[in-house]
C-alpha positions as CSV (number, residue, x, y, z in Angstrom):
1,M,-0.4,0.0,0.2
2,I,3.0,2.5,0.4
3,V,4.0,2.1,-2.9
4,A,0.7,2.6,-4.2
5,A,0.6,5.7,-2.4
6,M,4.4,6.1,-3.4
7,L,3.2,5.6,-7.6
8,A,0.0,8.1,-7.2
9,I,2.4,10.7,-6.0
10,A,5.4,10.6,-9.1
11,T,1.8,10.0,-11.5
12,F,0.3,12.8,-10.3
13,V,3.8,15.1,-10.7
14,L,4.5,13.9,-13.6
15,R,1.5,15.2,-15.3
16,N,2.0,18.4,-15.0
17,F,4.8,17.6,-17.8
18,S,4.4,16.5,-21.1
19,G,5.9,13.7,-24.1
20,P,7.4,10.8,-22.0
21,A,6.3,12.1,-18.8
22,L,3.0,12.3,-19.5
23,V,3.1,8.5,-20.4
24,A,5.0,7.6,-17.5
25,S,2.1,8.7,-15.2
26,Y,0.0,7.1,-16.9
27,A,2.3,4.1,-16.9
28,T,2.3,5.1,-13.2
29,A,-1.3,5.1,-12.6
30,A,-2.2,1.6,-14.1
31,I,1.1,-0.1,-11.3
32,A,-1.0,2.5,-8.8
33,V,-4.3,1.1,-9.6
34,L,-3.3,-2.5,-9.9
35,L,-1.1,-2.4,-6.3
36,I,-4.3,-1.6,-4.4
37,G,-5.8,-4.2,-6.0
38,I,-4.3,-7.1,-5.5
39,A,-3.7,-6.1,-2.1
40,T,-7.9,-4.9,-1.1
41,L,-8.2,-8.9,-2.7
42,R,-5.0,-10.2,0.2
43,L,-6.9,-8.3,2.5
44,V,-9.7,-9.6,1.9
45,R,-9.5,-13.5,1.0
46,P,-6.4,-14.2,2.8
47,P,-4.6,-16.9,2.3
48,A,-4.9,-20.5,3.2
49,L,-2.6,-21.4,6.2
50,I,-2.7,-24.8,5.8
51,T,-5.3,-27.4,3.4
52,L,-6.8,-30.9,5.3
53,R,-8.1,-33.1,2.9
54,A,-9.0,-37.0,2.8
55,D,-5.1,-37.5,2.3
56,G,-3.2,-35.8,3.3
57,F,-2.5,-31.2,4.0
58,R,-0.8,-28.2,2.4
59,T,0.6,-25.6,5.0
60,G,0.2,-22.1,3.0
61,R,3.7,-19.6,2.7
62,I,4.7,-20.0,6.2
63,A,8.0,-19.9,7.0
64,G,10.0,-22.0,8.5
65,A,7.4,-24.2,8.3
66,G,9.0,-27.1,7.5
67,T,7.8,-30.0,4.7
68,R,5.0,-27.5,2.8
69,A,2.9,-31.2,2.4
70,A,1.9,-34.7,3.2
71,Q,-0.1,-37.5,3.3
72,W,-2.0,-38.7,6.5
73,A,0.4,-41.9,5.9
74,E,3.1,-39.3,6.8
75,V,3.0,-37.9,9.7
76,E,3.7,-40.0,12.8
77,K,2.3,-37.9,15.2
78,V,0.8,-34.7,16.1
79,D,1.9,-32.4,18.6
80,T,1.2,-28.6,20.9
81,V,5.1,-27.5,21.0
82,G,5.0,-23.9,22.7
83,G,2.2,-22.8,20.4
84,E,3.1,-24.3,17.7
85,L,1.1,-27.5,15.9
86,V,3.5,-29.5,15.0
87,I,2.4,-32.4,12.9
88,G,5.3,-35.4,13.1
89,L,6.2,-37.4,9.5
90,T,8.7,-39.9,8.8
91,G,11.9,-40.3,8.6
92,D,12.8,-36.6,11.3
93,K,10.4,-34.4,9.4
94,A,8.1,-31.7,10.4
95,S,5.4,-29.5,9.2
96,R,4.7,-26.2,12.0
97,V,2.2,-23.9,12.5
98,P,1.7,-21.8,14.3
99,L,-1.5,-21.1,16.6
100,G,-0.9,-17.7,17.2
101,L,-1.9,-17.7,13.7
102,V,-5.2,-19.1,13.4
103,A,-6.9,-17.9,16.8
104,S,-9.6,-17.9,17.5
105,Q,-9.7,-21.3,15.5
106,A,-6.4,-23.3,17.4
107,A,-9.0,-25.8,19.1
108,A,-11.3,-26.9,15.8
109,L,-8.2,-26.6,13.7
110,E,-6.1,-29.6,16.1
111,R,-8.9,-31.2,16.6
112,D,-10.3,-31.7,12.3
113,V,-6.4,-33.0,11.8
114,H,-6.9,-35.5,14.5
115,L,-9.8,-36.1,12.9
116,R,-8.4,-36.8,9.2
117,L,-5.1,-38.6,11.0
118,N,-7.9,-40.7,12.7
119,A,-9.9,-41.3,9.4
120,A,-7.0,-42.0,7.1
121,H,-5.9,-45.0,10.0
122,G,-9.3,-46.8,9.9
123,Y,-9.7,-45.6,13.3
124,R,-13.2,-44.9,14.8
125,R,-14.5,-43.6,17.7
126,L,-16.1,-46.8,20.7
127,P,-19.6,-46.3,21.4
């Protein structure tokens, strides 16, 4: 947004000139509008942190997340360590999802991961 604001200022300054500067003002205006559109989309629809499927999971772009995707058959354990949901995989690999990023839905995420993992291994609740 800061870059878009700077481009908008540059657009108004360049509009006072003619020739190539006027063309540059139109280009900076187009780039500013594009950046504002992208920022608006990111605010309205933020990227997914983790996607759970019947066959496995995929984490989004999380710094230090470890393995980004795996099948449920590769999961050895699921634990909460230091405010992170740690999905331990075979071969000493792991995926980490900071629970602070999902805030109020952290418990639901943990429950959903456990339910999908149990379903993938054929476990079911006893009556």
